[in-house]
C-alpha positions in Angstrom: -21.3 -12.5 26.4 -21.8 -10.2 23.1 -25.6 -8.9 22.2 -27.2 -8.5 19.0 -26.7 -5.0 18.7 -22.7 -5.8 19.2 -23.1 -8.2 16.5 -24.7 -5.7 14.2 -22.2 -3.3 15.1 -19.8 -5.5 13.4 -21.3 -6.1 10.3 -21.5 -2.4 9.7 -17.7 -1.8 10.3 -17.1 -4.1 7.3 -19.8 -2.7 5.2 -17.8 0.8 5.8 -15.1 -0.7 5.5 -15.4 -1.7 2.0 -16.8 1.3 1.2 -14.3 3.6 2.7 -11.2 2.2 1.5 -12.2 1.5 -2.5 -9.6 3.9 -3.6 -6.6 2.3 -1.6 -7.5 -1.2 -2.1 -5.8 -0.7 -5.0 -3.5 2.0 -6.6 -2.5 0.4 -9.6 -6.1 1.1 -11.0 -5.9 4.6 -10.1 -2.6 4.9 -12.4 -4.5 3.4 -15.1 -7.1 5.5 -14.8 -4.2 8.3 -14.8 -3.0 6.8 -17.7 -5.8 6.2 -20.1 -7.1 9.8 -19.5 -3.6 11.0 -20.4 -3.9 8.7 -23.8 -7.7 9.7 -24.8 -6.5 13.3 -24.7 -3.3 12.2 -27.1 -5.7 10.5 -29.6 -8.1 13.2 -29.4 -5.5 16.0 -30.3 -4.6 13.1 -33.5 -8.3 13.2 -34.1 -8.5 16.6 -34.9 -5.5 16.7 -36.8 -6.5 14.4 -39.2 -10.0 16.0 -39.1 -8.0 19.7 -40.0 -6.5 17.5 -43.0 -9.5 15.9 -44.4 -11.5 19.7 -43.8 -8.6 21.0 -45.5 -9.2 19.1 -49.0 -6.1 16.9 -48.0 -5.9 13.6 -49.8 -7.0 10.5 -47.6 -3.6 8.9 -48.3 -1.9 11.9 -46.5 -4.5 11.7 -43.4 -5.0 8.4 -43.1 -0.7 8.5 -43.2 -0.3 10.9 -40.5 -3.0 9.3 -38.2 -0.9 6.5 -38.0 1.8 8.3 -37.1 0.3 9.9 -34.7 -0.8 6.7 -33.5 2.6 5.2 -33.5 3.1 8.5 -31.0 0.4 7.7 -28.8 1.9 3.7 -28.5 5.6 5.4 -27.7 4.5 7.5 -24.6 4.0 4.3 -23.3 6.9 4.0 -22.5 7.6 6.6 -20.4 4.1 6.8 -19.1 5.7 3.3 -17.8 8.9 4.2 -16.2 6.6 7.5 -14.4 4.9 4.5 -13.0 7.6 3.4 -10.7 9.7 6.1 -10.9 11.9 7.6 -8.2 13.7 10.7 -6.6 17.1 9.7 -7.3 16.5 8.4 -11.0 17.5 10.6 -14.1 15.5 13.0 -16.0 15.9 11.3 -19.3 17.0 8.1 -20.2 18.4 6.5 -23.5 15.2 4.4 -23.6 13.2 7.6 -24.3 15.4 8.4 -27.3 12.9 6.4 -29.5 9.9 8.0 -28.5 11.1 11.4 -28.9 12.1 10.8 -32.4 8.9 8.9 -33.0 7.3 12.5 -31.8 9.7 14.3 -34.3 8.1 12.4 -36.9 4.6 12.7 -36.2 5.0 16.2 -35.4 7.0 17.1 -38.9 4.1 15.5 -40.6 1.4 16.9 -39.0 2.9 20.3 -39.5 3.7 20.0 -43.1 0.4 18.4 -43.6 -1.8 21.4 -42.1 0.3 24.1 -42.1 -0.1 24.6 -38.5 3.1 24.7 -36.6 1.7 23.8 -33.3 0.4 20.6 -34.2 4.2 20.0 -35.0 5.5 21.3 -31.5 2.8 19.3 -29.5 4.2 15.7 -30.2 7.8 16.9 -28.7 6.4 18.8 -25.8 4.1 15.9 -24.5 7.2 13.5 -24.1 9.2 15.9 -22.5 6.5 16.5 -19.9 6.2 12.6 -19.1 10.3 13.2 -18.3 10.7 12.6 -14.4 11.1 16.0 -14.0 11.4 17.0 -10.3 8.3 18.5 -8.7 9.7 22.7 -8.6 11.0 21.8 -12.4 8.0 20.3 -14.1 5.8 23.2 -13.3 8.5 25.9 -15.0 8.4 23.3 -18.0 4.9 23.2 -18.1 4.5 26.9 -18.1 7.1 27.1 -20.5 5.9 25.0 -22.8 2.7 26.4 -22.7 3.5 29.6 -22.7 5.6 28.8 -26.5 2.6 27.0 -28.0 0.1 30.3 -27.1 3.3 31.9 -28.8 3.1 29.4 -31.8 -0.2 29.6 -32.4 -0.4 33.3 -32.8 2.3 33.0 -35.3 -0.2 30.5 -36.8 -2.9 32.2 -36.8 -1.2 35.4 -38.3 0.1 33.4 -41.2 -1.6 30.4 -42.1 -5.1 30.6 -40.1 -6.6 34.1 -40.5 -8.2 33.2 -44.4 -8.3 29.9 -43.5 -12.2 28.8 -44.4 -11.7 25.4 -42.4 -13.9 25.0 -38.7 -11.4 22.3 -37.2 -8.5 24.2 -36.9 -9.8 25.6 -33.5 -10.5 23.0 -31.4 -7.2 21.3 -32.8 -4.9 24.3 -31.8 -7.4 24.4 -27.9 -6.5 20.5 -27.6 -3.1 21.0 -28.5 -2.0 24.0 -26.2 -3.9 22.8 -23.3 -2.6 18.5 -23.4 0.7 19.6 -21.7 -1.4 21.1 -18.7 -3.8 18.4 -18.8 -0.7 15.5 -18.6 1.1 17.7 -15.6 -2.1 17.9 -13.6 -2.6 14.2 -14.0 0.5 13.4 -13.2 0.4 15.8 -9.8 -2.5 13.8 -8.9 -1.0 10.9 -9.4 2.0 12.0 -7.3 -0.7 12.8 -4.4 -1.7 9.4 -4.3 1.7 7.9 -4.2 2.6 9.9 -1.4 -0.5 9.4 0.5 0.0 5.6 -0.1 3.3 5.4 0.9 2.5 7.6 4.5 -0.3 4.9 5.3 2.8 2.1 5.2 4.6 4.1 7.2 1.8 4.9 9.3 1.6 1.0 9.8 4.7 0.7 10.2 5.3 3.1 12.5 2.0 1.6 14.8 3.6 -1.8 14.8 6.5 -0.7 15.8 5.1 1.7 18.7 3.4 -1.4 19.7 6.2 -4.0 20.1 8.4 -1.1 21.4 6.1 -0.6 24.5 5.7 -4.2 25.1 9.8 -4.7 25.4 10.0 -1.2 27.4 7.3 -2.9 29.7 9.4 -6.2 30.0 12.4 -4.9 30.3 11.2 -2.6 33.2 10.0 -5.3 34.9 12.8 -8.1 34.3 15.7 -5.2 34.5 14.5 -4.6 37.9 14.0 -7.7 39.2 17.0 -9.2 38.0 19.1 -6.7 39.2 17.6 -6.9 42.6 18.1 -10.8 42.5 22.3 -10.5 41.6 22.8 -8.4 44.3 20.9 -10.6 47.2 22.8 -13.4 45.3 26.0 -11.5 45.6 25.5 -10.5 48.9 24.5 -14.2 50.0 27.6 -15.8 48.2 30.0 -13.5 50.8 28.3 -14.3 53.3 27.5 -17.7 53.4 31.7 -18.1 54.4 31.3 -16.8 58.1 28.1 -16.1 58.4 25.6 -18.4 56.6 22.1 -17.7 58.8 22.3 -14.2 57.3 23.4 -15.8 53.5 20.3 -17.8 53.8 18.1 -14.7 54.5 19.6 -13.3 51.3 19.1 -16.6 49.5 14.9 -16.5 50.6 15.1 -12.8 49.3 16.5 -13.5 45.8 13.9 -17.1 45.5 10.9 -14.1 46.7 12.3 -12.0 43.8 11.7 -14.0 41.4 8.3 -15.5 42.4 7.8 -11.9 42.6 9.2 -11.5 39.1 7.4 -14.1 37.6 4.0 -12.7 39.1 4.8 -9.9 37.1 5.1 -11.3 33.9 2.3 -13.0 33.9 0.6 -9.6 35.3 2.0 -8.1 32.1 0.6 -10.8 30.4 -2.9 -10.7 31.0 -3.3 -7.3 30.8 -2.5 -8.0 26.9 -4.7 -11.2 27.1 -7.4 -9.1 28.6 -8.4 -7.4 25.6 -11.8 -8.6 24.4 -11.2 -10.4 20.8 -14.0 -8.4 18.9 -11.6 -5.2 20.4 -8.5 -6.6 19.3 -10.2 -8.0 15.5 -11.8 -4.6 15.3 -7.8 -2.8 16.0 -6.3 -5.3 13.7 -8.8 -4.1 10.7 -7.9 -0.3 12.0 -4.7 -1.4 11.6 -4.8 -3.0 8.1 -6.9 0.3 7.1 -3.9 2.4 8.1 -1.8 0.3 5.9 -3.9 0.7 3.3 -6.1 -2.6 3.0 -9.6 -2.7 2.1 -10.1 -4.8 5.7 -13.0 -6.4 6.9 -14.2 -8.3 9.9 -16.9 -10.8 11.0 -17.1 -12.5 14.7 -20.1 -14.8 16.3 -22.0 -13.2 18.5 -20.2 -15.1 21.8 -17.7 -14.3 20.9 -16.4 -13.6 24.6 -16.3 -17.1 25.2 -13.0 -18.0 22.8 -10.2 -18.2 24.7 -8.8 -14.9 24.2 -4.9 -16.4 26.0 -4.7 -17.9 23.0 -6.2 -16.4 20.3 -5.6 -12.8 20.9 -1.7 -13.1 20.3 -2.5 -15.4 16.9 -4.9 -12.2 15.7 -2.0 -9.5 16.7 0.9 -12.0 14.7 -1.1 -12.8 11.6 -1.7 -8.9 11.2 1.7 -8.1 11.7 2.7 -10.8 8.8 0.1 -8.7 6.7 1.5 -5.6 7.3 4.7 -6.7 6.4 4.4 -9.3 3.7 1.2 -9.1 2.2 0.4 -7.7 -1.7 -1.3 -4.9 0.3 -4.4 -5.0 -1.4 -7.0 -6.4 1.0 -7.8 -8.7 3.7 -10.4 -10.2 5.6 -10.5 -11.9 9.3 -13.3 -13.8 10.9 -13.8 -15.3 14.0 -16.6 -18.3 14.7 -17.7 -21.4 16.3 -16.3 -24.3 14.7 -18.3 -27.8 16.2 -17.1 -27.5 20.3 -14.5 -25.1 20.0 -13.6 -21.8 17.9 -12.4 -21.3 14.2 -10.2 -17.8 13.3 -9.5 -17.2 9.9 -7.5 -14.6 7.7 -7.6 -14.4 4.4 -5.3 -11.7 2.0 -4.4 -11.6 -1.4 -1.1 -13.1 -1.7 2.2 -12.3 -0.5 0.9 -12.2 3.3 2.6 -14.1 5.4 4.5 -16.2 2.8 7.9 -15.6 4.0 6.9 -16.2 7.5 7.3 -19.9 6.2 10.6 -19.4 4.9 14.1 -21.3 6.3 15.1 -17.5 7.4 11.8 -16.9 9.8 10.9 -19.9 11.6 10.6 -18.3 15.0 8.0 -17.5 17.3 7.0 -14.7 14.8 6.2 -16.9 12.2 4.0 -19.8 11.1 6.0 -22.4 13.1 5.5 -20.2 16.3 1.2 -19.8 15.3 1.3 -23.6 15.1 2.8 -24.3 18.3 0.8 -21.6 20.4 -2.2 -23.5 18.9 -1.1 -26.9 19.3 -0.4 -25.9 23.0 -4.0 -25.2 23.8 -5.2 -28.4 22.1 -5.7 -26.6 18.5 -4.2 -27.0 14.9 -3.3 -24.4 12.1 -4.2 -25.2 8.7 -2.3 -22.3 6.2 -3.5 -22.6 2.6 -3.0 -20.7 -0.7 -5.3 -21.1 -3.6 -4.9 -18.7 -6.4 -4.1 -14.8 -5.6 -5.2 -16.1 -2.1 -3.5 -16.8 1.3 -5.7 -18.1 4.0 -4.5 -19.1 8.0 -7.1 -20.7 9.9 -6.1 -21.8 13.6 -9.1 -24.0 15.3 -9.0 -24.4 19.3 -11.1 -26.5 21.4 -13.6 -24.1 23.5 -12.1 -23.5 27.0 -13.0 -26.3 29.4 -12.6 -28.9 26.0 -10.4 -31.3 25.1 -8.9 -31.1 22.3 -10.0 -34.3 19.5 
């Protein structure tokens, strides 16, 4: 029987899961933060451009027109940003879809340059669209360095020809934001690329762990059954050859073959017992670790009397449902629990929609799907319940306690 400290450790593990994997729970939230940061700096540049016009005495109509063009340009950058969100290494650097944002950037840049006389502000919108294209990592660095150098050179020319005698007070901030915008954009996208790489690595680690576990079991079964089957085949062949002229020796080989069959059966039971011997609390902890490696925010709770639950039934169910979450899940969160249910036990796993759903398809109606879990539960006198509610998919398995008859 598990002690109260062990139950407290379970609660602590669940709290740790909630705190340590908040970033990996939703990579979409990270992208939203990245894209929003880029858009804020673009809007800041538009604001300073309009401020330069107002500070220089331009009419309200001119400032409003440039500001409106700036807002349209900022909106146009959403298209290359969305393309970057789903980019692949095989995708082209630029597509026809990017011509409209480039045209909008050119129109806004021309309006800003002619209105303020600062040609850095004319070049930045077009360069910003170029920064958002699908450049390879090494090329992107060279492009942003060249773009920043070009903007610094244009800023120096602007200062000598236009701004040296200017009485305005806002243009230094406008130029500073404009020159820094390409580097800020590329650094934000670089950070996003790092997070995507880490997320893919976590997914690969989870799939590898599941594959290694299956391969280990397959190797054990192969080594066990392969040896016994070869011996049995040889003994039966010898018995077949000896029976016509030496029945007694042939019968000895038949008895030896029967003993080999018994040995194979016992070895298989021992192998199954070895997998069933893992305590259910450890099964739950291993499942959560595997889900965390796959990028889920996973947590579990167990009853203090978990050691009394039928591990031979619930252990494989825990492993199978965890694998299904990794294979078919939405990839954000999962919750597992094992608790008392009347005179039996109740195991529940819930996760975001996408997990286990395809296990019920006709193409996967084998022992690795919901049918197999249902048969395993029914064999122990229990039952399977499957629920889909909004964005949550839940699998519940209830089984009677050992020694109790099913109701």
